[in-house]
C-alpha positions in Angstrom: -16.4 -50.8 32.6 -17.6 -47.5 34.8 -16.6 -47.8 38.6 -18.9 -47.4 40.7 -20.0 -44.4 42.3 -18.8 -43.9 46.3 -21.5 -42.3 48.8 -20.6 -39.7 50.8 -20.8 -42.2 53.8 -18.9 -44.6 52.2 -16.1 -42.3 51.3 -16.4 -40.9 55.1 -16.0 -44.3 56.6 -12.4 -44.9 54.0 -11.2 -41.6 56.0 -11.9 -42.8 58.6 -10.4 -45.6 58.9 -7.2 -44.3 57.4 -7.4 -42.1 60.9 -8.3 -38.6 58.8 -10.4 -36.2 59.8 -9.2 -36.0 63.6 -10.4 -32.6 65.2 -8.0 -29.8 65.9 -10.2 -28.5 68.2 -10.2 -23.8 69.4 -6.7 -23.3 70.5 -6.6 -20.1 71.9 -5.1 -16.8 71.0 -7.3 -16.6 67.3 -6.5 -14.8 64.0 -8.4 -14.1 60.9 -7.2 -14.4 57.3 -9.7 -13.3 54.8 -8.2 -14.7 51.5 -8.6 -12.3 48.1 -11.9 -10.7 48.7 -11.6 -8.1 46.6 -14.0 -6.5 43.5 -11.8 -8.7 41.0 -13.6 -11.9 42.5 -16.7 -10.4 43.4 -17.6 -9.5 39.9 -19.2 -12.4 38.3 -17.8 -10.7 35.3 -13.9 -11.0 36.1 -13.5 -13.3 38.5 -16.5 -14.2 40.8 -19.7 -15.8 40.2 -20.5 -19.5 42.2 -21.8 -18.5 45.7 -19.0 -16.1 46.4 -20.3 -12.9 47.0 -22.9 -15.0 49.6 -19.3 -15.6 51.0 -18.3 -12.0 51.3 -21.7 -10.9 52.8 -20.8 -13.7 56.3 -18.1 -12.6 56.8 -19.1 -9.2 57.7 -20.0 -10.7 60.3 -17.2 -12.8 61.0 -15.1 -10.0 60.8 -16.8 -7.6 63.4 -16.8 -10.2 65.6 -13.4 -11.1 64.8 -12.4 -6.6 65.5 -14.7 -6.9 68.5 -12.3 -9.8 70.4 -9.2 -8.5 69.3 -8.0 -10.8 67.0 -4.6 -10.0 64.0 -6.6 -9.7 61.2 -4.5 -9.7 58.1 -6.2 -9.7 54.2 -5.1 -11.0 51.5 -4.7 -9.4 47.4 -3.3 -10.5 44.4 -0.8 -7.7 43.0 0.7 -7.7 39.9 3.5 -4.9 38.4 2.1 -2.9 36.2 4.0 -3.2 33.5 4.0 -7.4 34.7 7.8 -7.8 35.0 6.8 -9.8 37.8 4.8 -12.3 35.7 4.8 -15.9 36.6 3.9 -19.4 36.4 -0.1 -18.9 37.7 -0.2 -15.3 35.3 1.1 -18.2 32.8 -1.5 -20.3 33.7 -4.2 -17.2 33.8 -3.3 -14.6 32.3 -6.1 -12.5 32.9 -4.9 -12.2 36.5 -2.0 -9.7 34.8 -4.9 -7.0 35.6 -5.1 -7.2 39.1 -2.7 -4.1 39.9 -2.2 -2.8 42.5 -4.2 0.9 41.4 -6.5 -1.2 39.9 -9.7 -1.0 41.3 -10.1 -4.9 40.7 -7.6 -5.5 43.4 -9.4 -3.3 45.4 -10.6 -5.2 48.9 -14.3 -4.7 48.7 -15.4 -2.1 50.7 -17.8 -3.5 53.4 -14.4 -5.5 54.4 -12.2 -3.1 53.9 -9.1 -3.1 56.5 -8.8 -0.9 59.1 -5.3 0.5 61.0 -3.9 -2.9 62.2 -4.3 -5.1 60.0 -2.1 -6.4 57.8 -2.7 -6.6 53.7 -0.2 -8.9 52.2 0.6 -8.7 48.4 1.0 -11.9 46.9 1.8 -12.8 43.2 0.7 -16.9 44.0 -2.4 -18.8 45.3 -0.8 -19.0 49.1 -1.2 -15.9 51.3 2.0 -17.4 53.2 4.2 -18.2 50.0 7.4 -14.7 49.8 5.8 -12.6 52.2 5.9 -11.8 55.6 1.9 -13.2 56.9 3.6 -15.9 59.2 6.0 -13.7 61.0 3.4 -11.1 61.4 1.1 -13.9 62.7 3.1 -15.7 64.9 4.5 -12.5 66.9 1.3 -11.6 67.9 1.2 -15.0 68.9 -1.4 -16.9 67.2 -2.3 -21.0 67.7 -5.6 -21.3 65.6 -6.2 -19.6 62.0 -9.5 -18.7 61.0 -9.6 -18.5 57.6 -12.2 -17.0 54.8 -12.0 -16.0 51.2 -11.8 -17.0 47.5 -11.5 -19.9 45.7 -12.1 -22.0 47.9 -10.4 -24.3 46.0 -7.6 -22.4 45.1 -5.8 -19.4 47.1 -8.0 -20.4 50.6 -7.1 -24.0 49.9 -3.0 -23.1 49.1 -3.0 -20.9 51.8 -4.5 -22.9 54.8 -2.5 -25.7 53.0 0.7 -22.7 54.0 -1.2 -22.3 56.9 -0.1 -25.9 58.7 2.7 -25.8 57.9 4.1 -22.9 59.1 2.3 -25.1 62.3 -0.7 -22.8 62.7 -4.4 -24.4 63.5 -6.2 -24.1 60.3 -10.2 -23.1 61.0 -12.0 -23.3 57.5 -15.2 -21.3 57.8 -18.0 -23.3 54.5 -19.9 -20.4 54.7 -17.5 -17.4 54.2 -15.4 -19.7 51.7 -16.3 -18.5 48.1 -15.6 -20.3 44.9 -16.7 -19.9 41.7 -18.3 -22.9 40.7 -19.4 -25.2 43.7 -18.6 -28.4 43.1 -14.7 -27.6 43.7 -15.7 -26.0 46.9 -17.4 -28.4 48.6 -14.7 -31.4 46.9 -12.2 -28.8 48.5 -14.1 -28.0 51.3 -14.6 -31.8 52.4 -10.2 -33.0 51.2 -9.0 -30.0 53.7 -11.6 -31.1 56.5 -10.1 -34.5 57.0 -5.5 -33.4 56.0 -5.6 -29.8 57.0 -7.8 -27.8 59.0 -11.2 -28.1 60.4 -14.1 -26.9 58.3 -17.5 -25.8 60.2 -19.6 -23.4 59.8 -19.2 -19.3 61.2 -21.6 -19.9 63.8 -20.1 -22.9 65.6 -17.4 -21.5 65.7 -19.0 -18.7 67.4 -21.0 -22.0 69.6 -17.4 -23.2 70.9 -15.8 -20.1 71.5 -19.6 -19.1 74.1 -22.2 -16.2 73.1 -20.0 -13.4 74.8 -17.4 -11.3 73.6 -14.2 -12.3 74.5 -15.1 -15.3 75.7 -12.4 -18.5 74.3 -11.4 -21.1 75.7 -8.4 -24.1 74.9 -8.5 -27.5 73.8 
């Protein structure tokens, strides 16, 4: 016999009863991490699809706000060696990732989100932007408490980065309209799960409403 499918309201009630979903709050200083918004993930013919294009478009406004507020900004890219000498279990599972090399246009950050001088670009060969990189100490040196996260894919590299951000002691805020996935069911499921366990999930508008309308008007709490 097939088990009955619970409604979203019933799921929410179970998580609340068990103590999940406590809000982390918006505590300054803030930083921004943009995960893997590169050409290959913007292209449905390569690694893209779903709502990734819309998330990239929304993130252009987010990045402009972050720069105006002088937040530390970090970007990540998947970059494998030209000769695949650093191939790993991730690329064994998804061999097409080996196309993402330093000089490949597929691995270049999309032009509308191109990094500026002083912004960190993390190169990685695994899902998390933190694993085996200098991202955590870079953020710590700049005093970041709350890390705002955008990028792709919600169910993969975004989620892995958010879990590691929490593990390193940062308070992750995932912007639901600034993250995307090639399919919407895993996008929605992972937003729900991250919101319950390791991050605050909100829209970009809700974030900046919480921080105040004026650039630089940030609050703690």
